[in-house]
C-alpha atoms as one frame of an Amber mdcrd trajectory, in Angstrom:
protein
 -75.557 235.135  32.199 -71.784 234.817  32.678 -69.536 236.728  30.321 -67.583
 234.628  27.818 -63.851 234.208  28.356 -61.133 234.155  25.650 -57.586 232.863
  25.539 -54.721 233.515  23.020 -53.804 230.500  20.897 -50.103 230.645  20.054
 -50.460 228.201  17.229 -53.107 230.116  15.328 -51.981 233.492  16.673 -55.574
 234.432  17.452 -57.998 234.735  20.386 -60.353 231.854  20.845 -63.388 231.538
  23.046 -63.060 229.324  26.141 -65.520 226.503  25.941 -67.015 225.616  29.439
 -68.209 222.063  29.706 -70.588 221.053  32.456 -68.266 218.219  33.506 -65.331
 220.552  34.047 -67.464 222.994  35.946 -68.721 220.224  38.226 -65.192 218.959
  38.744 -63.916 222.396  39.704 -66.897 222.912  41.985 -66.286 219.591  43.688
 -62.604 220.346  44.248 -63.479 223.743  45.697 -66.093 222.166  47.987 -63.641
 219.524  49.238 -61.003 222.153  49.954 -63.617 224.217  51.792 -64.706 221.197
  53.851 -61.111 220.293  54.725 -60.427 223.861  55.776 -63.596 223.918  57.879
 -62.656 220.646  59.614 -59.224 222.040  60.497 -60.747 225.267  61.796 -63.376
 223.423  63.853 -60.770 220.984  65.236 -58.531 223.776  66.508 -61.496 225.798
  67.730 -62.905 222.951  69.818 -59.609 221.629  71.151 -57.500 224.694  71.689
 -59.919 227.574  72.046 -62.839 227.903  74.484 -66.056 229.555  73.634 -67.432
 232.151  76.078 -69.981 229.582  77.259 -67.264 226.960  77.849 -65.180 229.480
  79.726 -68.144 230.236  81.948 -68.801 226.526  82.578 -65.162 225.918  83.457
 -65.260 228.759  85.954 -68.388 227.208  87.498 -66.709 223.771  87.698 -63.606
 225.265  89.325 -65.798 227.100  91.841 -67.742 223.904  92.519 -64.529 221.926
  93.114 -63.398 224.620  95.519 -66.749 224.451  97.347 -66.449 220.645  97.571
 -62.960 221.000  99.052 -64.303 223.453 101.629 -67.211 221.096 102.366 -64.807
 218.160 102.817 -62.687 220.197 105.221 -65.773 221.105 107.246 -66.848 217.452
 107.315 -63.363 216.499 108.524 -63.763 218.984 111.384 -67.244 217.646 112.098
 -65.816 214.110 112.139 -63.275 215.166 114.768 -66.059 216.646 116.896 -68.032
 213.403 116.533 -64.997 211.341 117.559 -64.583 213.517 120.645 -68.262 213.069
 121.558 -68.003 209.313 121.051 -64.873 209.130 123.208 -66.553 211.063 126.013
 -69.674 208.947 125.693 -67.802 205.626 125.926 -65.146 206.590 128.473 -66.929
 209.093 130.720 -70.711 209.112 130.534 -71.200 205.365 130.127 -68.483 204.571
 132.660 -70.284 206.694 135.265 -73.437 204.637 134.799 -71.544 201.343 134.315
 -72.976 200.905 130.827 -71.199 199.010 128.076 -69.530 201.194 125.409 -71.015
 201.169 121.920 -68.980 198.911 119.558 -66.901 200.723 116.965 -68.482 198.628
 114.196 -71.884 200.065 115.151 -70.604 203.642 115.267 -68.793 203.408 111.906
 -71.559 201.613 110.004 -72.585 203.353 106.794 -75.729 203.377 104.675 -76.498
 200.714 102.074 -73.873 199.275  99.745 -71.992 200.131  96.573 -75.242 200.464
  94.591 -76.126 203.492  96.689 -73.490 205.525  94.840 -73.944 204.018  91.368
 -76.005 206.983  90.173 -73.053 209.282  90.911 -70.592 207.229  88.872 -69.645
 207.784  85.237 -68.955 211.518  85.380 -65.712 213.443  85.128 -65.875 214.473
  88.797 -67.564 211.309  90.109 -64.750 210.592  92.585 -65.356 213.908  94.383
 -69.114 213.419  94.498 -68.900 209.810  95.721 -66.285 210.466  98.433 -68.160
 213.510  99.712 -71.444 211.592  99.804 -69.788 208.674 101.641 -68.371 211.017
 104.287 -71.741 212.689 104.698 -73.477 209.305 105.051 -70.945 208.137 107.640
 -71.288 211.303 109.716 -75.075 211.044 109.478 -74.907 207.433 110.688 -72.625
 208.380 113.580 -74.949 211.230 114.561 -77.941 208.876 114.636 -76.077 206.349
 116.813 -74.788 209.107 119.105 -78.244 210.649 119.424 -79.681 207.298 120.519
 -76.777 206.842 122.935 -77.396 210.242 124.531 -81.064 209.288 124.898 -79.925
 206.194 126.818 -77.492 208.224 128.941 -80.227 210.753 129.704 -82.515 207.936
 130.784 -79.761 206.500 132.983 -79.121 209.934 134.494 -82.805 210.332 135.291
 -82.652 206.889 136.953 -79.492 207.819 138.865 -81.232 207.775 142.268 -82.746
 204.382 141.499 -79.383 203.129 140.247 -77.511 204.255 143.365 -80.121 202.683
 145.616 -80.088 199.427 143.664 -76.407 198.556 143.343 -75.041 196.351 146.160
 -73.253 198.774 148.491 -73.264 197.347 152.034 -72.234 194.164 153.796 -75.033
 191.618 154.112 -74.008 190.981 157.749 -73.483 193.741 160.310 -69.955 194.212
 161.623 -71.178 193.837 165.211 -72.399 190.318 164.444 -69.558 189.410 162.119
 -66.884 187.039 163.487 -64.692 187.052 160.411 -64.588 186.708 156.640 -63.869
 183.013 156.488 -63.392 182.658 152.720 -62.792 185.160 149.952 -63.530 185.381
 146.239 -61.209 183.316 144.028 -59.816 179.803 143.750 -60.137 177.901 147.026
 -59.783 174.347 148.352 -63.135 172.579 148.616 -63.398 171.268 152.243 -65.376
 168.211 151.119 -63.583 167.125 147.948 -60.126 168.592 148.723 -59.719 170.012
 145.208 -59.182 173.606 144.104 -62.394 175.197 142.852 -63.552 178.685 141.998
 -65.285 180.318 144.948 -67.588 182.908 143.381 -68.506 184.755 146.569 -67.459
 185.747 150.083 -68.261 183.799 153.254 -69.265 185.735 156.387 -68.810 183.715
 159.556 -71.545 184.586 162.104 -73.748 182.798 164.671 -76.883 181.000 163.539
 -79.810 183.423 163.590 -77.760 186.526 162.702 -79.768 188.868 160.488 -78.894
 188.980 156.795 -79.548 192.270 154.989 -80.318 192.976 151.339 -77.383 194.985
 150.003 -79.465 197.053 147.557 -83.006 197.728 146.411 -84.453 195.017 144.200
 -86.947 192.218 143.682 -86.676 188.641 144.995 -86.239 186.439 141.929 -85.412
 183.076 143.466 -86.028 181.234 146.736 -85.130 177.653 147.504 -85.119 175.595
 150.669 -82.679 172.700 150.383 -80.361 170.450 152.386 -77.824 170.257 149.551
 -75.219 172.528 147.976 -76.198 176.123 148.888 -78.911 175.043 151.313 -81.652
 177.603 151.891 -80.902 180.565 149.622 -82.341 183.773 148.180 -81.540 185.586
 144.897 -82.349 189.280 144.435 -82.502 191.096 141.103 -81.377 194.723 141.584
 -81.769 195.774 137.950 -79.015 197.424 135.899 -77.512 193.931 135.410 -76.894
 193.317 139.148 -77.935 190.159 141.032 -77.040 189.134 144.618 -77.172 185.661
 146.131 -77.463 184.707 149.840 -76.922 181.040 150.791 -76.853 178.586 153.754
 -79.647 180.498 155.539 -81.353 179.003 158.578 -84.535 180.896 157.744 -85.898
 182.828 154.765 -87.990 185.906 155.619 -89.077 187.070 152.146 -91.241 185.766
 149.306 -90.547 185.321 145.622 -91.451 188.473 143.675 -91.324 190.673 146.795
 -89.829 194.165 146.454 -86.845 194.657 148.735 -85.154 197.798 150.080 -81.460
 198.066 150.930 -80.893 197.117 154.565 -84.082 195.041 154.807 -83.698 191.731
 156.647 -84.254 188.898 154.164 -83.159 185.913 156.243 -81.016 184.543 159.058
 -77.518 183.078 158.971 -77.499 179.295 159.112 -75.548 176.132 158.376 -77.769
 174.497 155.753 -76.590 172.695 152.650 -72.935 171.867 152.030 -71.491 173.864
 154.916 -68.917 173.097 157.636 -69.915 175.895 160.044 -72.510 178.661 160.406
 -71.904 181.324 157.778 -73.457 183.309 154.951 -72.250 182.680 151.421 -72.761
 185.955 149.490 -72.324 186.551 145.734 -72.601 189.571 143.449 -73.210 189.059
 139.746 -73.071 191.672 136.955 -74.652 190.712 133.636 -74.564 187.073 134.690
 -70.865 187.047 135.612 -69.666 186.601 139.201 -67.556 189.522 140.457 -65.667
 190.069 143.696 -68.220 191.249 146.320 -65.594 193.159 148.317 -65.662 195.790
 145.564 -69.207 196.590 146.710 -68.658 197.040 150.458 -67.754 200.728 150.084
 -70.445 201.880 152.518 -69.113 199.716 155.351 -65.315 199.460 155.249 -62.323
 201.793 155.411 -59.647 201.969 152.691 -57.268 200.073 154.984 -59.805 197.296
 155.513 -60.414 197.147 151.774 -56.686 196.744 151.056 -56.507 194.004 153.686
 -59.447 192.179 152.068 -57.796 192.333 148.654 -54.598 190.870 150.092 -56.446
 188.031 151.806 -58.605 187.259 148.791 -55.491 186.563 146.711 -54.477 183.599
 148.904 -55.489 180.374 147.225 -54.550 178.094 150.129 -57.711 179.004 152.054
 -60.613 176.576 152.232 -64.303 177.202 151.690 -66.842 176.953 154.491
């Protein structure tokens, strides 16, 4: 039980007992509690905003270390990206050029994974930007590695087929030099001898006597034979693979069958004057991926550099007529 308290009354000049009412005690208790709460709020506010607990200090050190590790990882991915770019450049401009393969489009090499939703689970955090950018870089490098791996598989396959490739591409003249009178018309725009208008001449004309042997210029398979009195007359088409096709027209006689396998240098027909022709000759075309290209670029087994330069000069003259 609490001891009673007294106070001195100046009016009565005597000590009187302090009367403690429950209401006053509750009021004082409430005021004390409110002051204590206010003090606690202030202490907690400063403690949480201006002072770190040991656990928070440890977590901050871990976050700083993690950010440092992410920076190191980003730098390593930048270096890896440079290595990938170098591999891609070599692949497109060296390896694929050697085998006359089309380069891989940049849009295919740079394609990423999925869309924006792929990174949604990483969003909403304090360091989301670091996580998302790092993941995007990693995805892009992964995509490039997959594309490059497939490309190297293709290059390896082409390298293993190198012997077949070299034997298949057109590399000789279809008419022997000893039987050849002249190249009567070159690749390019020429005057049509029948209609007297300028037209694209998509091949080279070899002037030679009727019955002169015509040779396949590379290994392949006969994919088209037609005997006709119009346009190209009797003609043969050979598929050499690797996108190459050759075409031999105005033949007097065809010596092969459709679907027959052909070796370079094999006689496939005889020079003639069939179809729309003004004199005995062989019309010869080379096509790559369906597009006509200048056949003189594929005579490298039969002509000297000087003869090649002379052919290029003659083929640029548009005033010539077709045979």
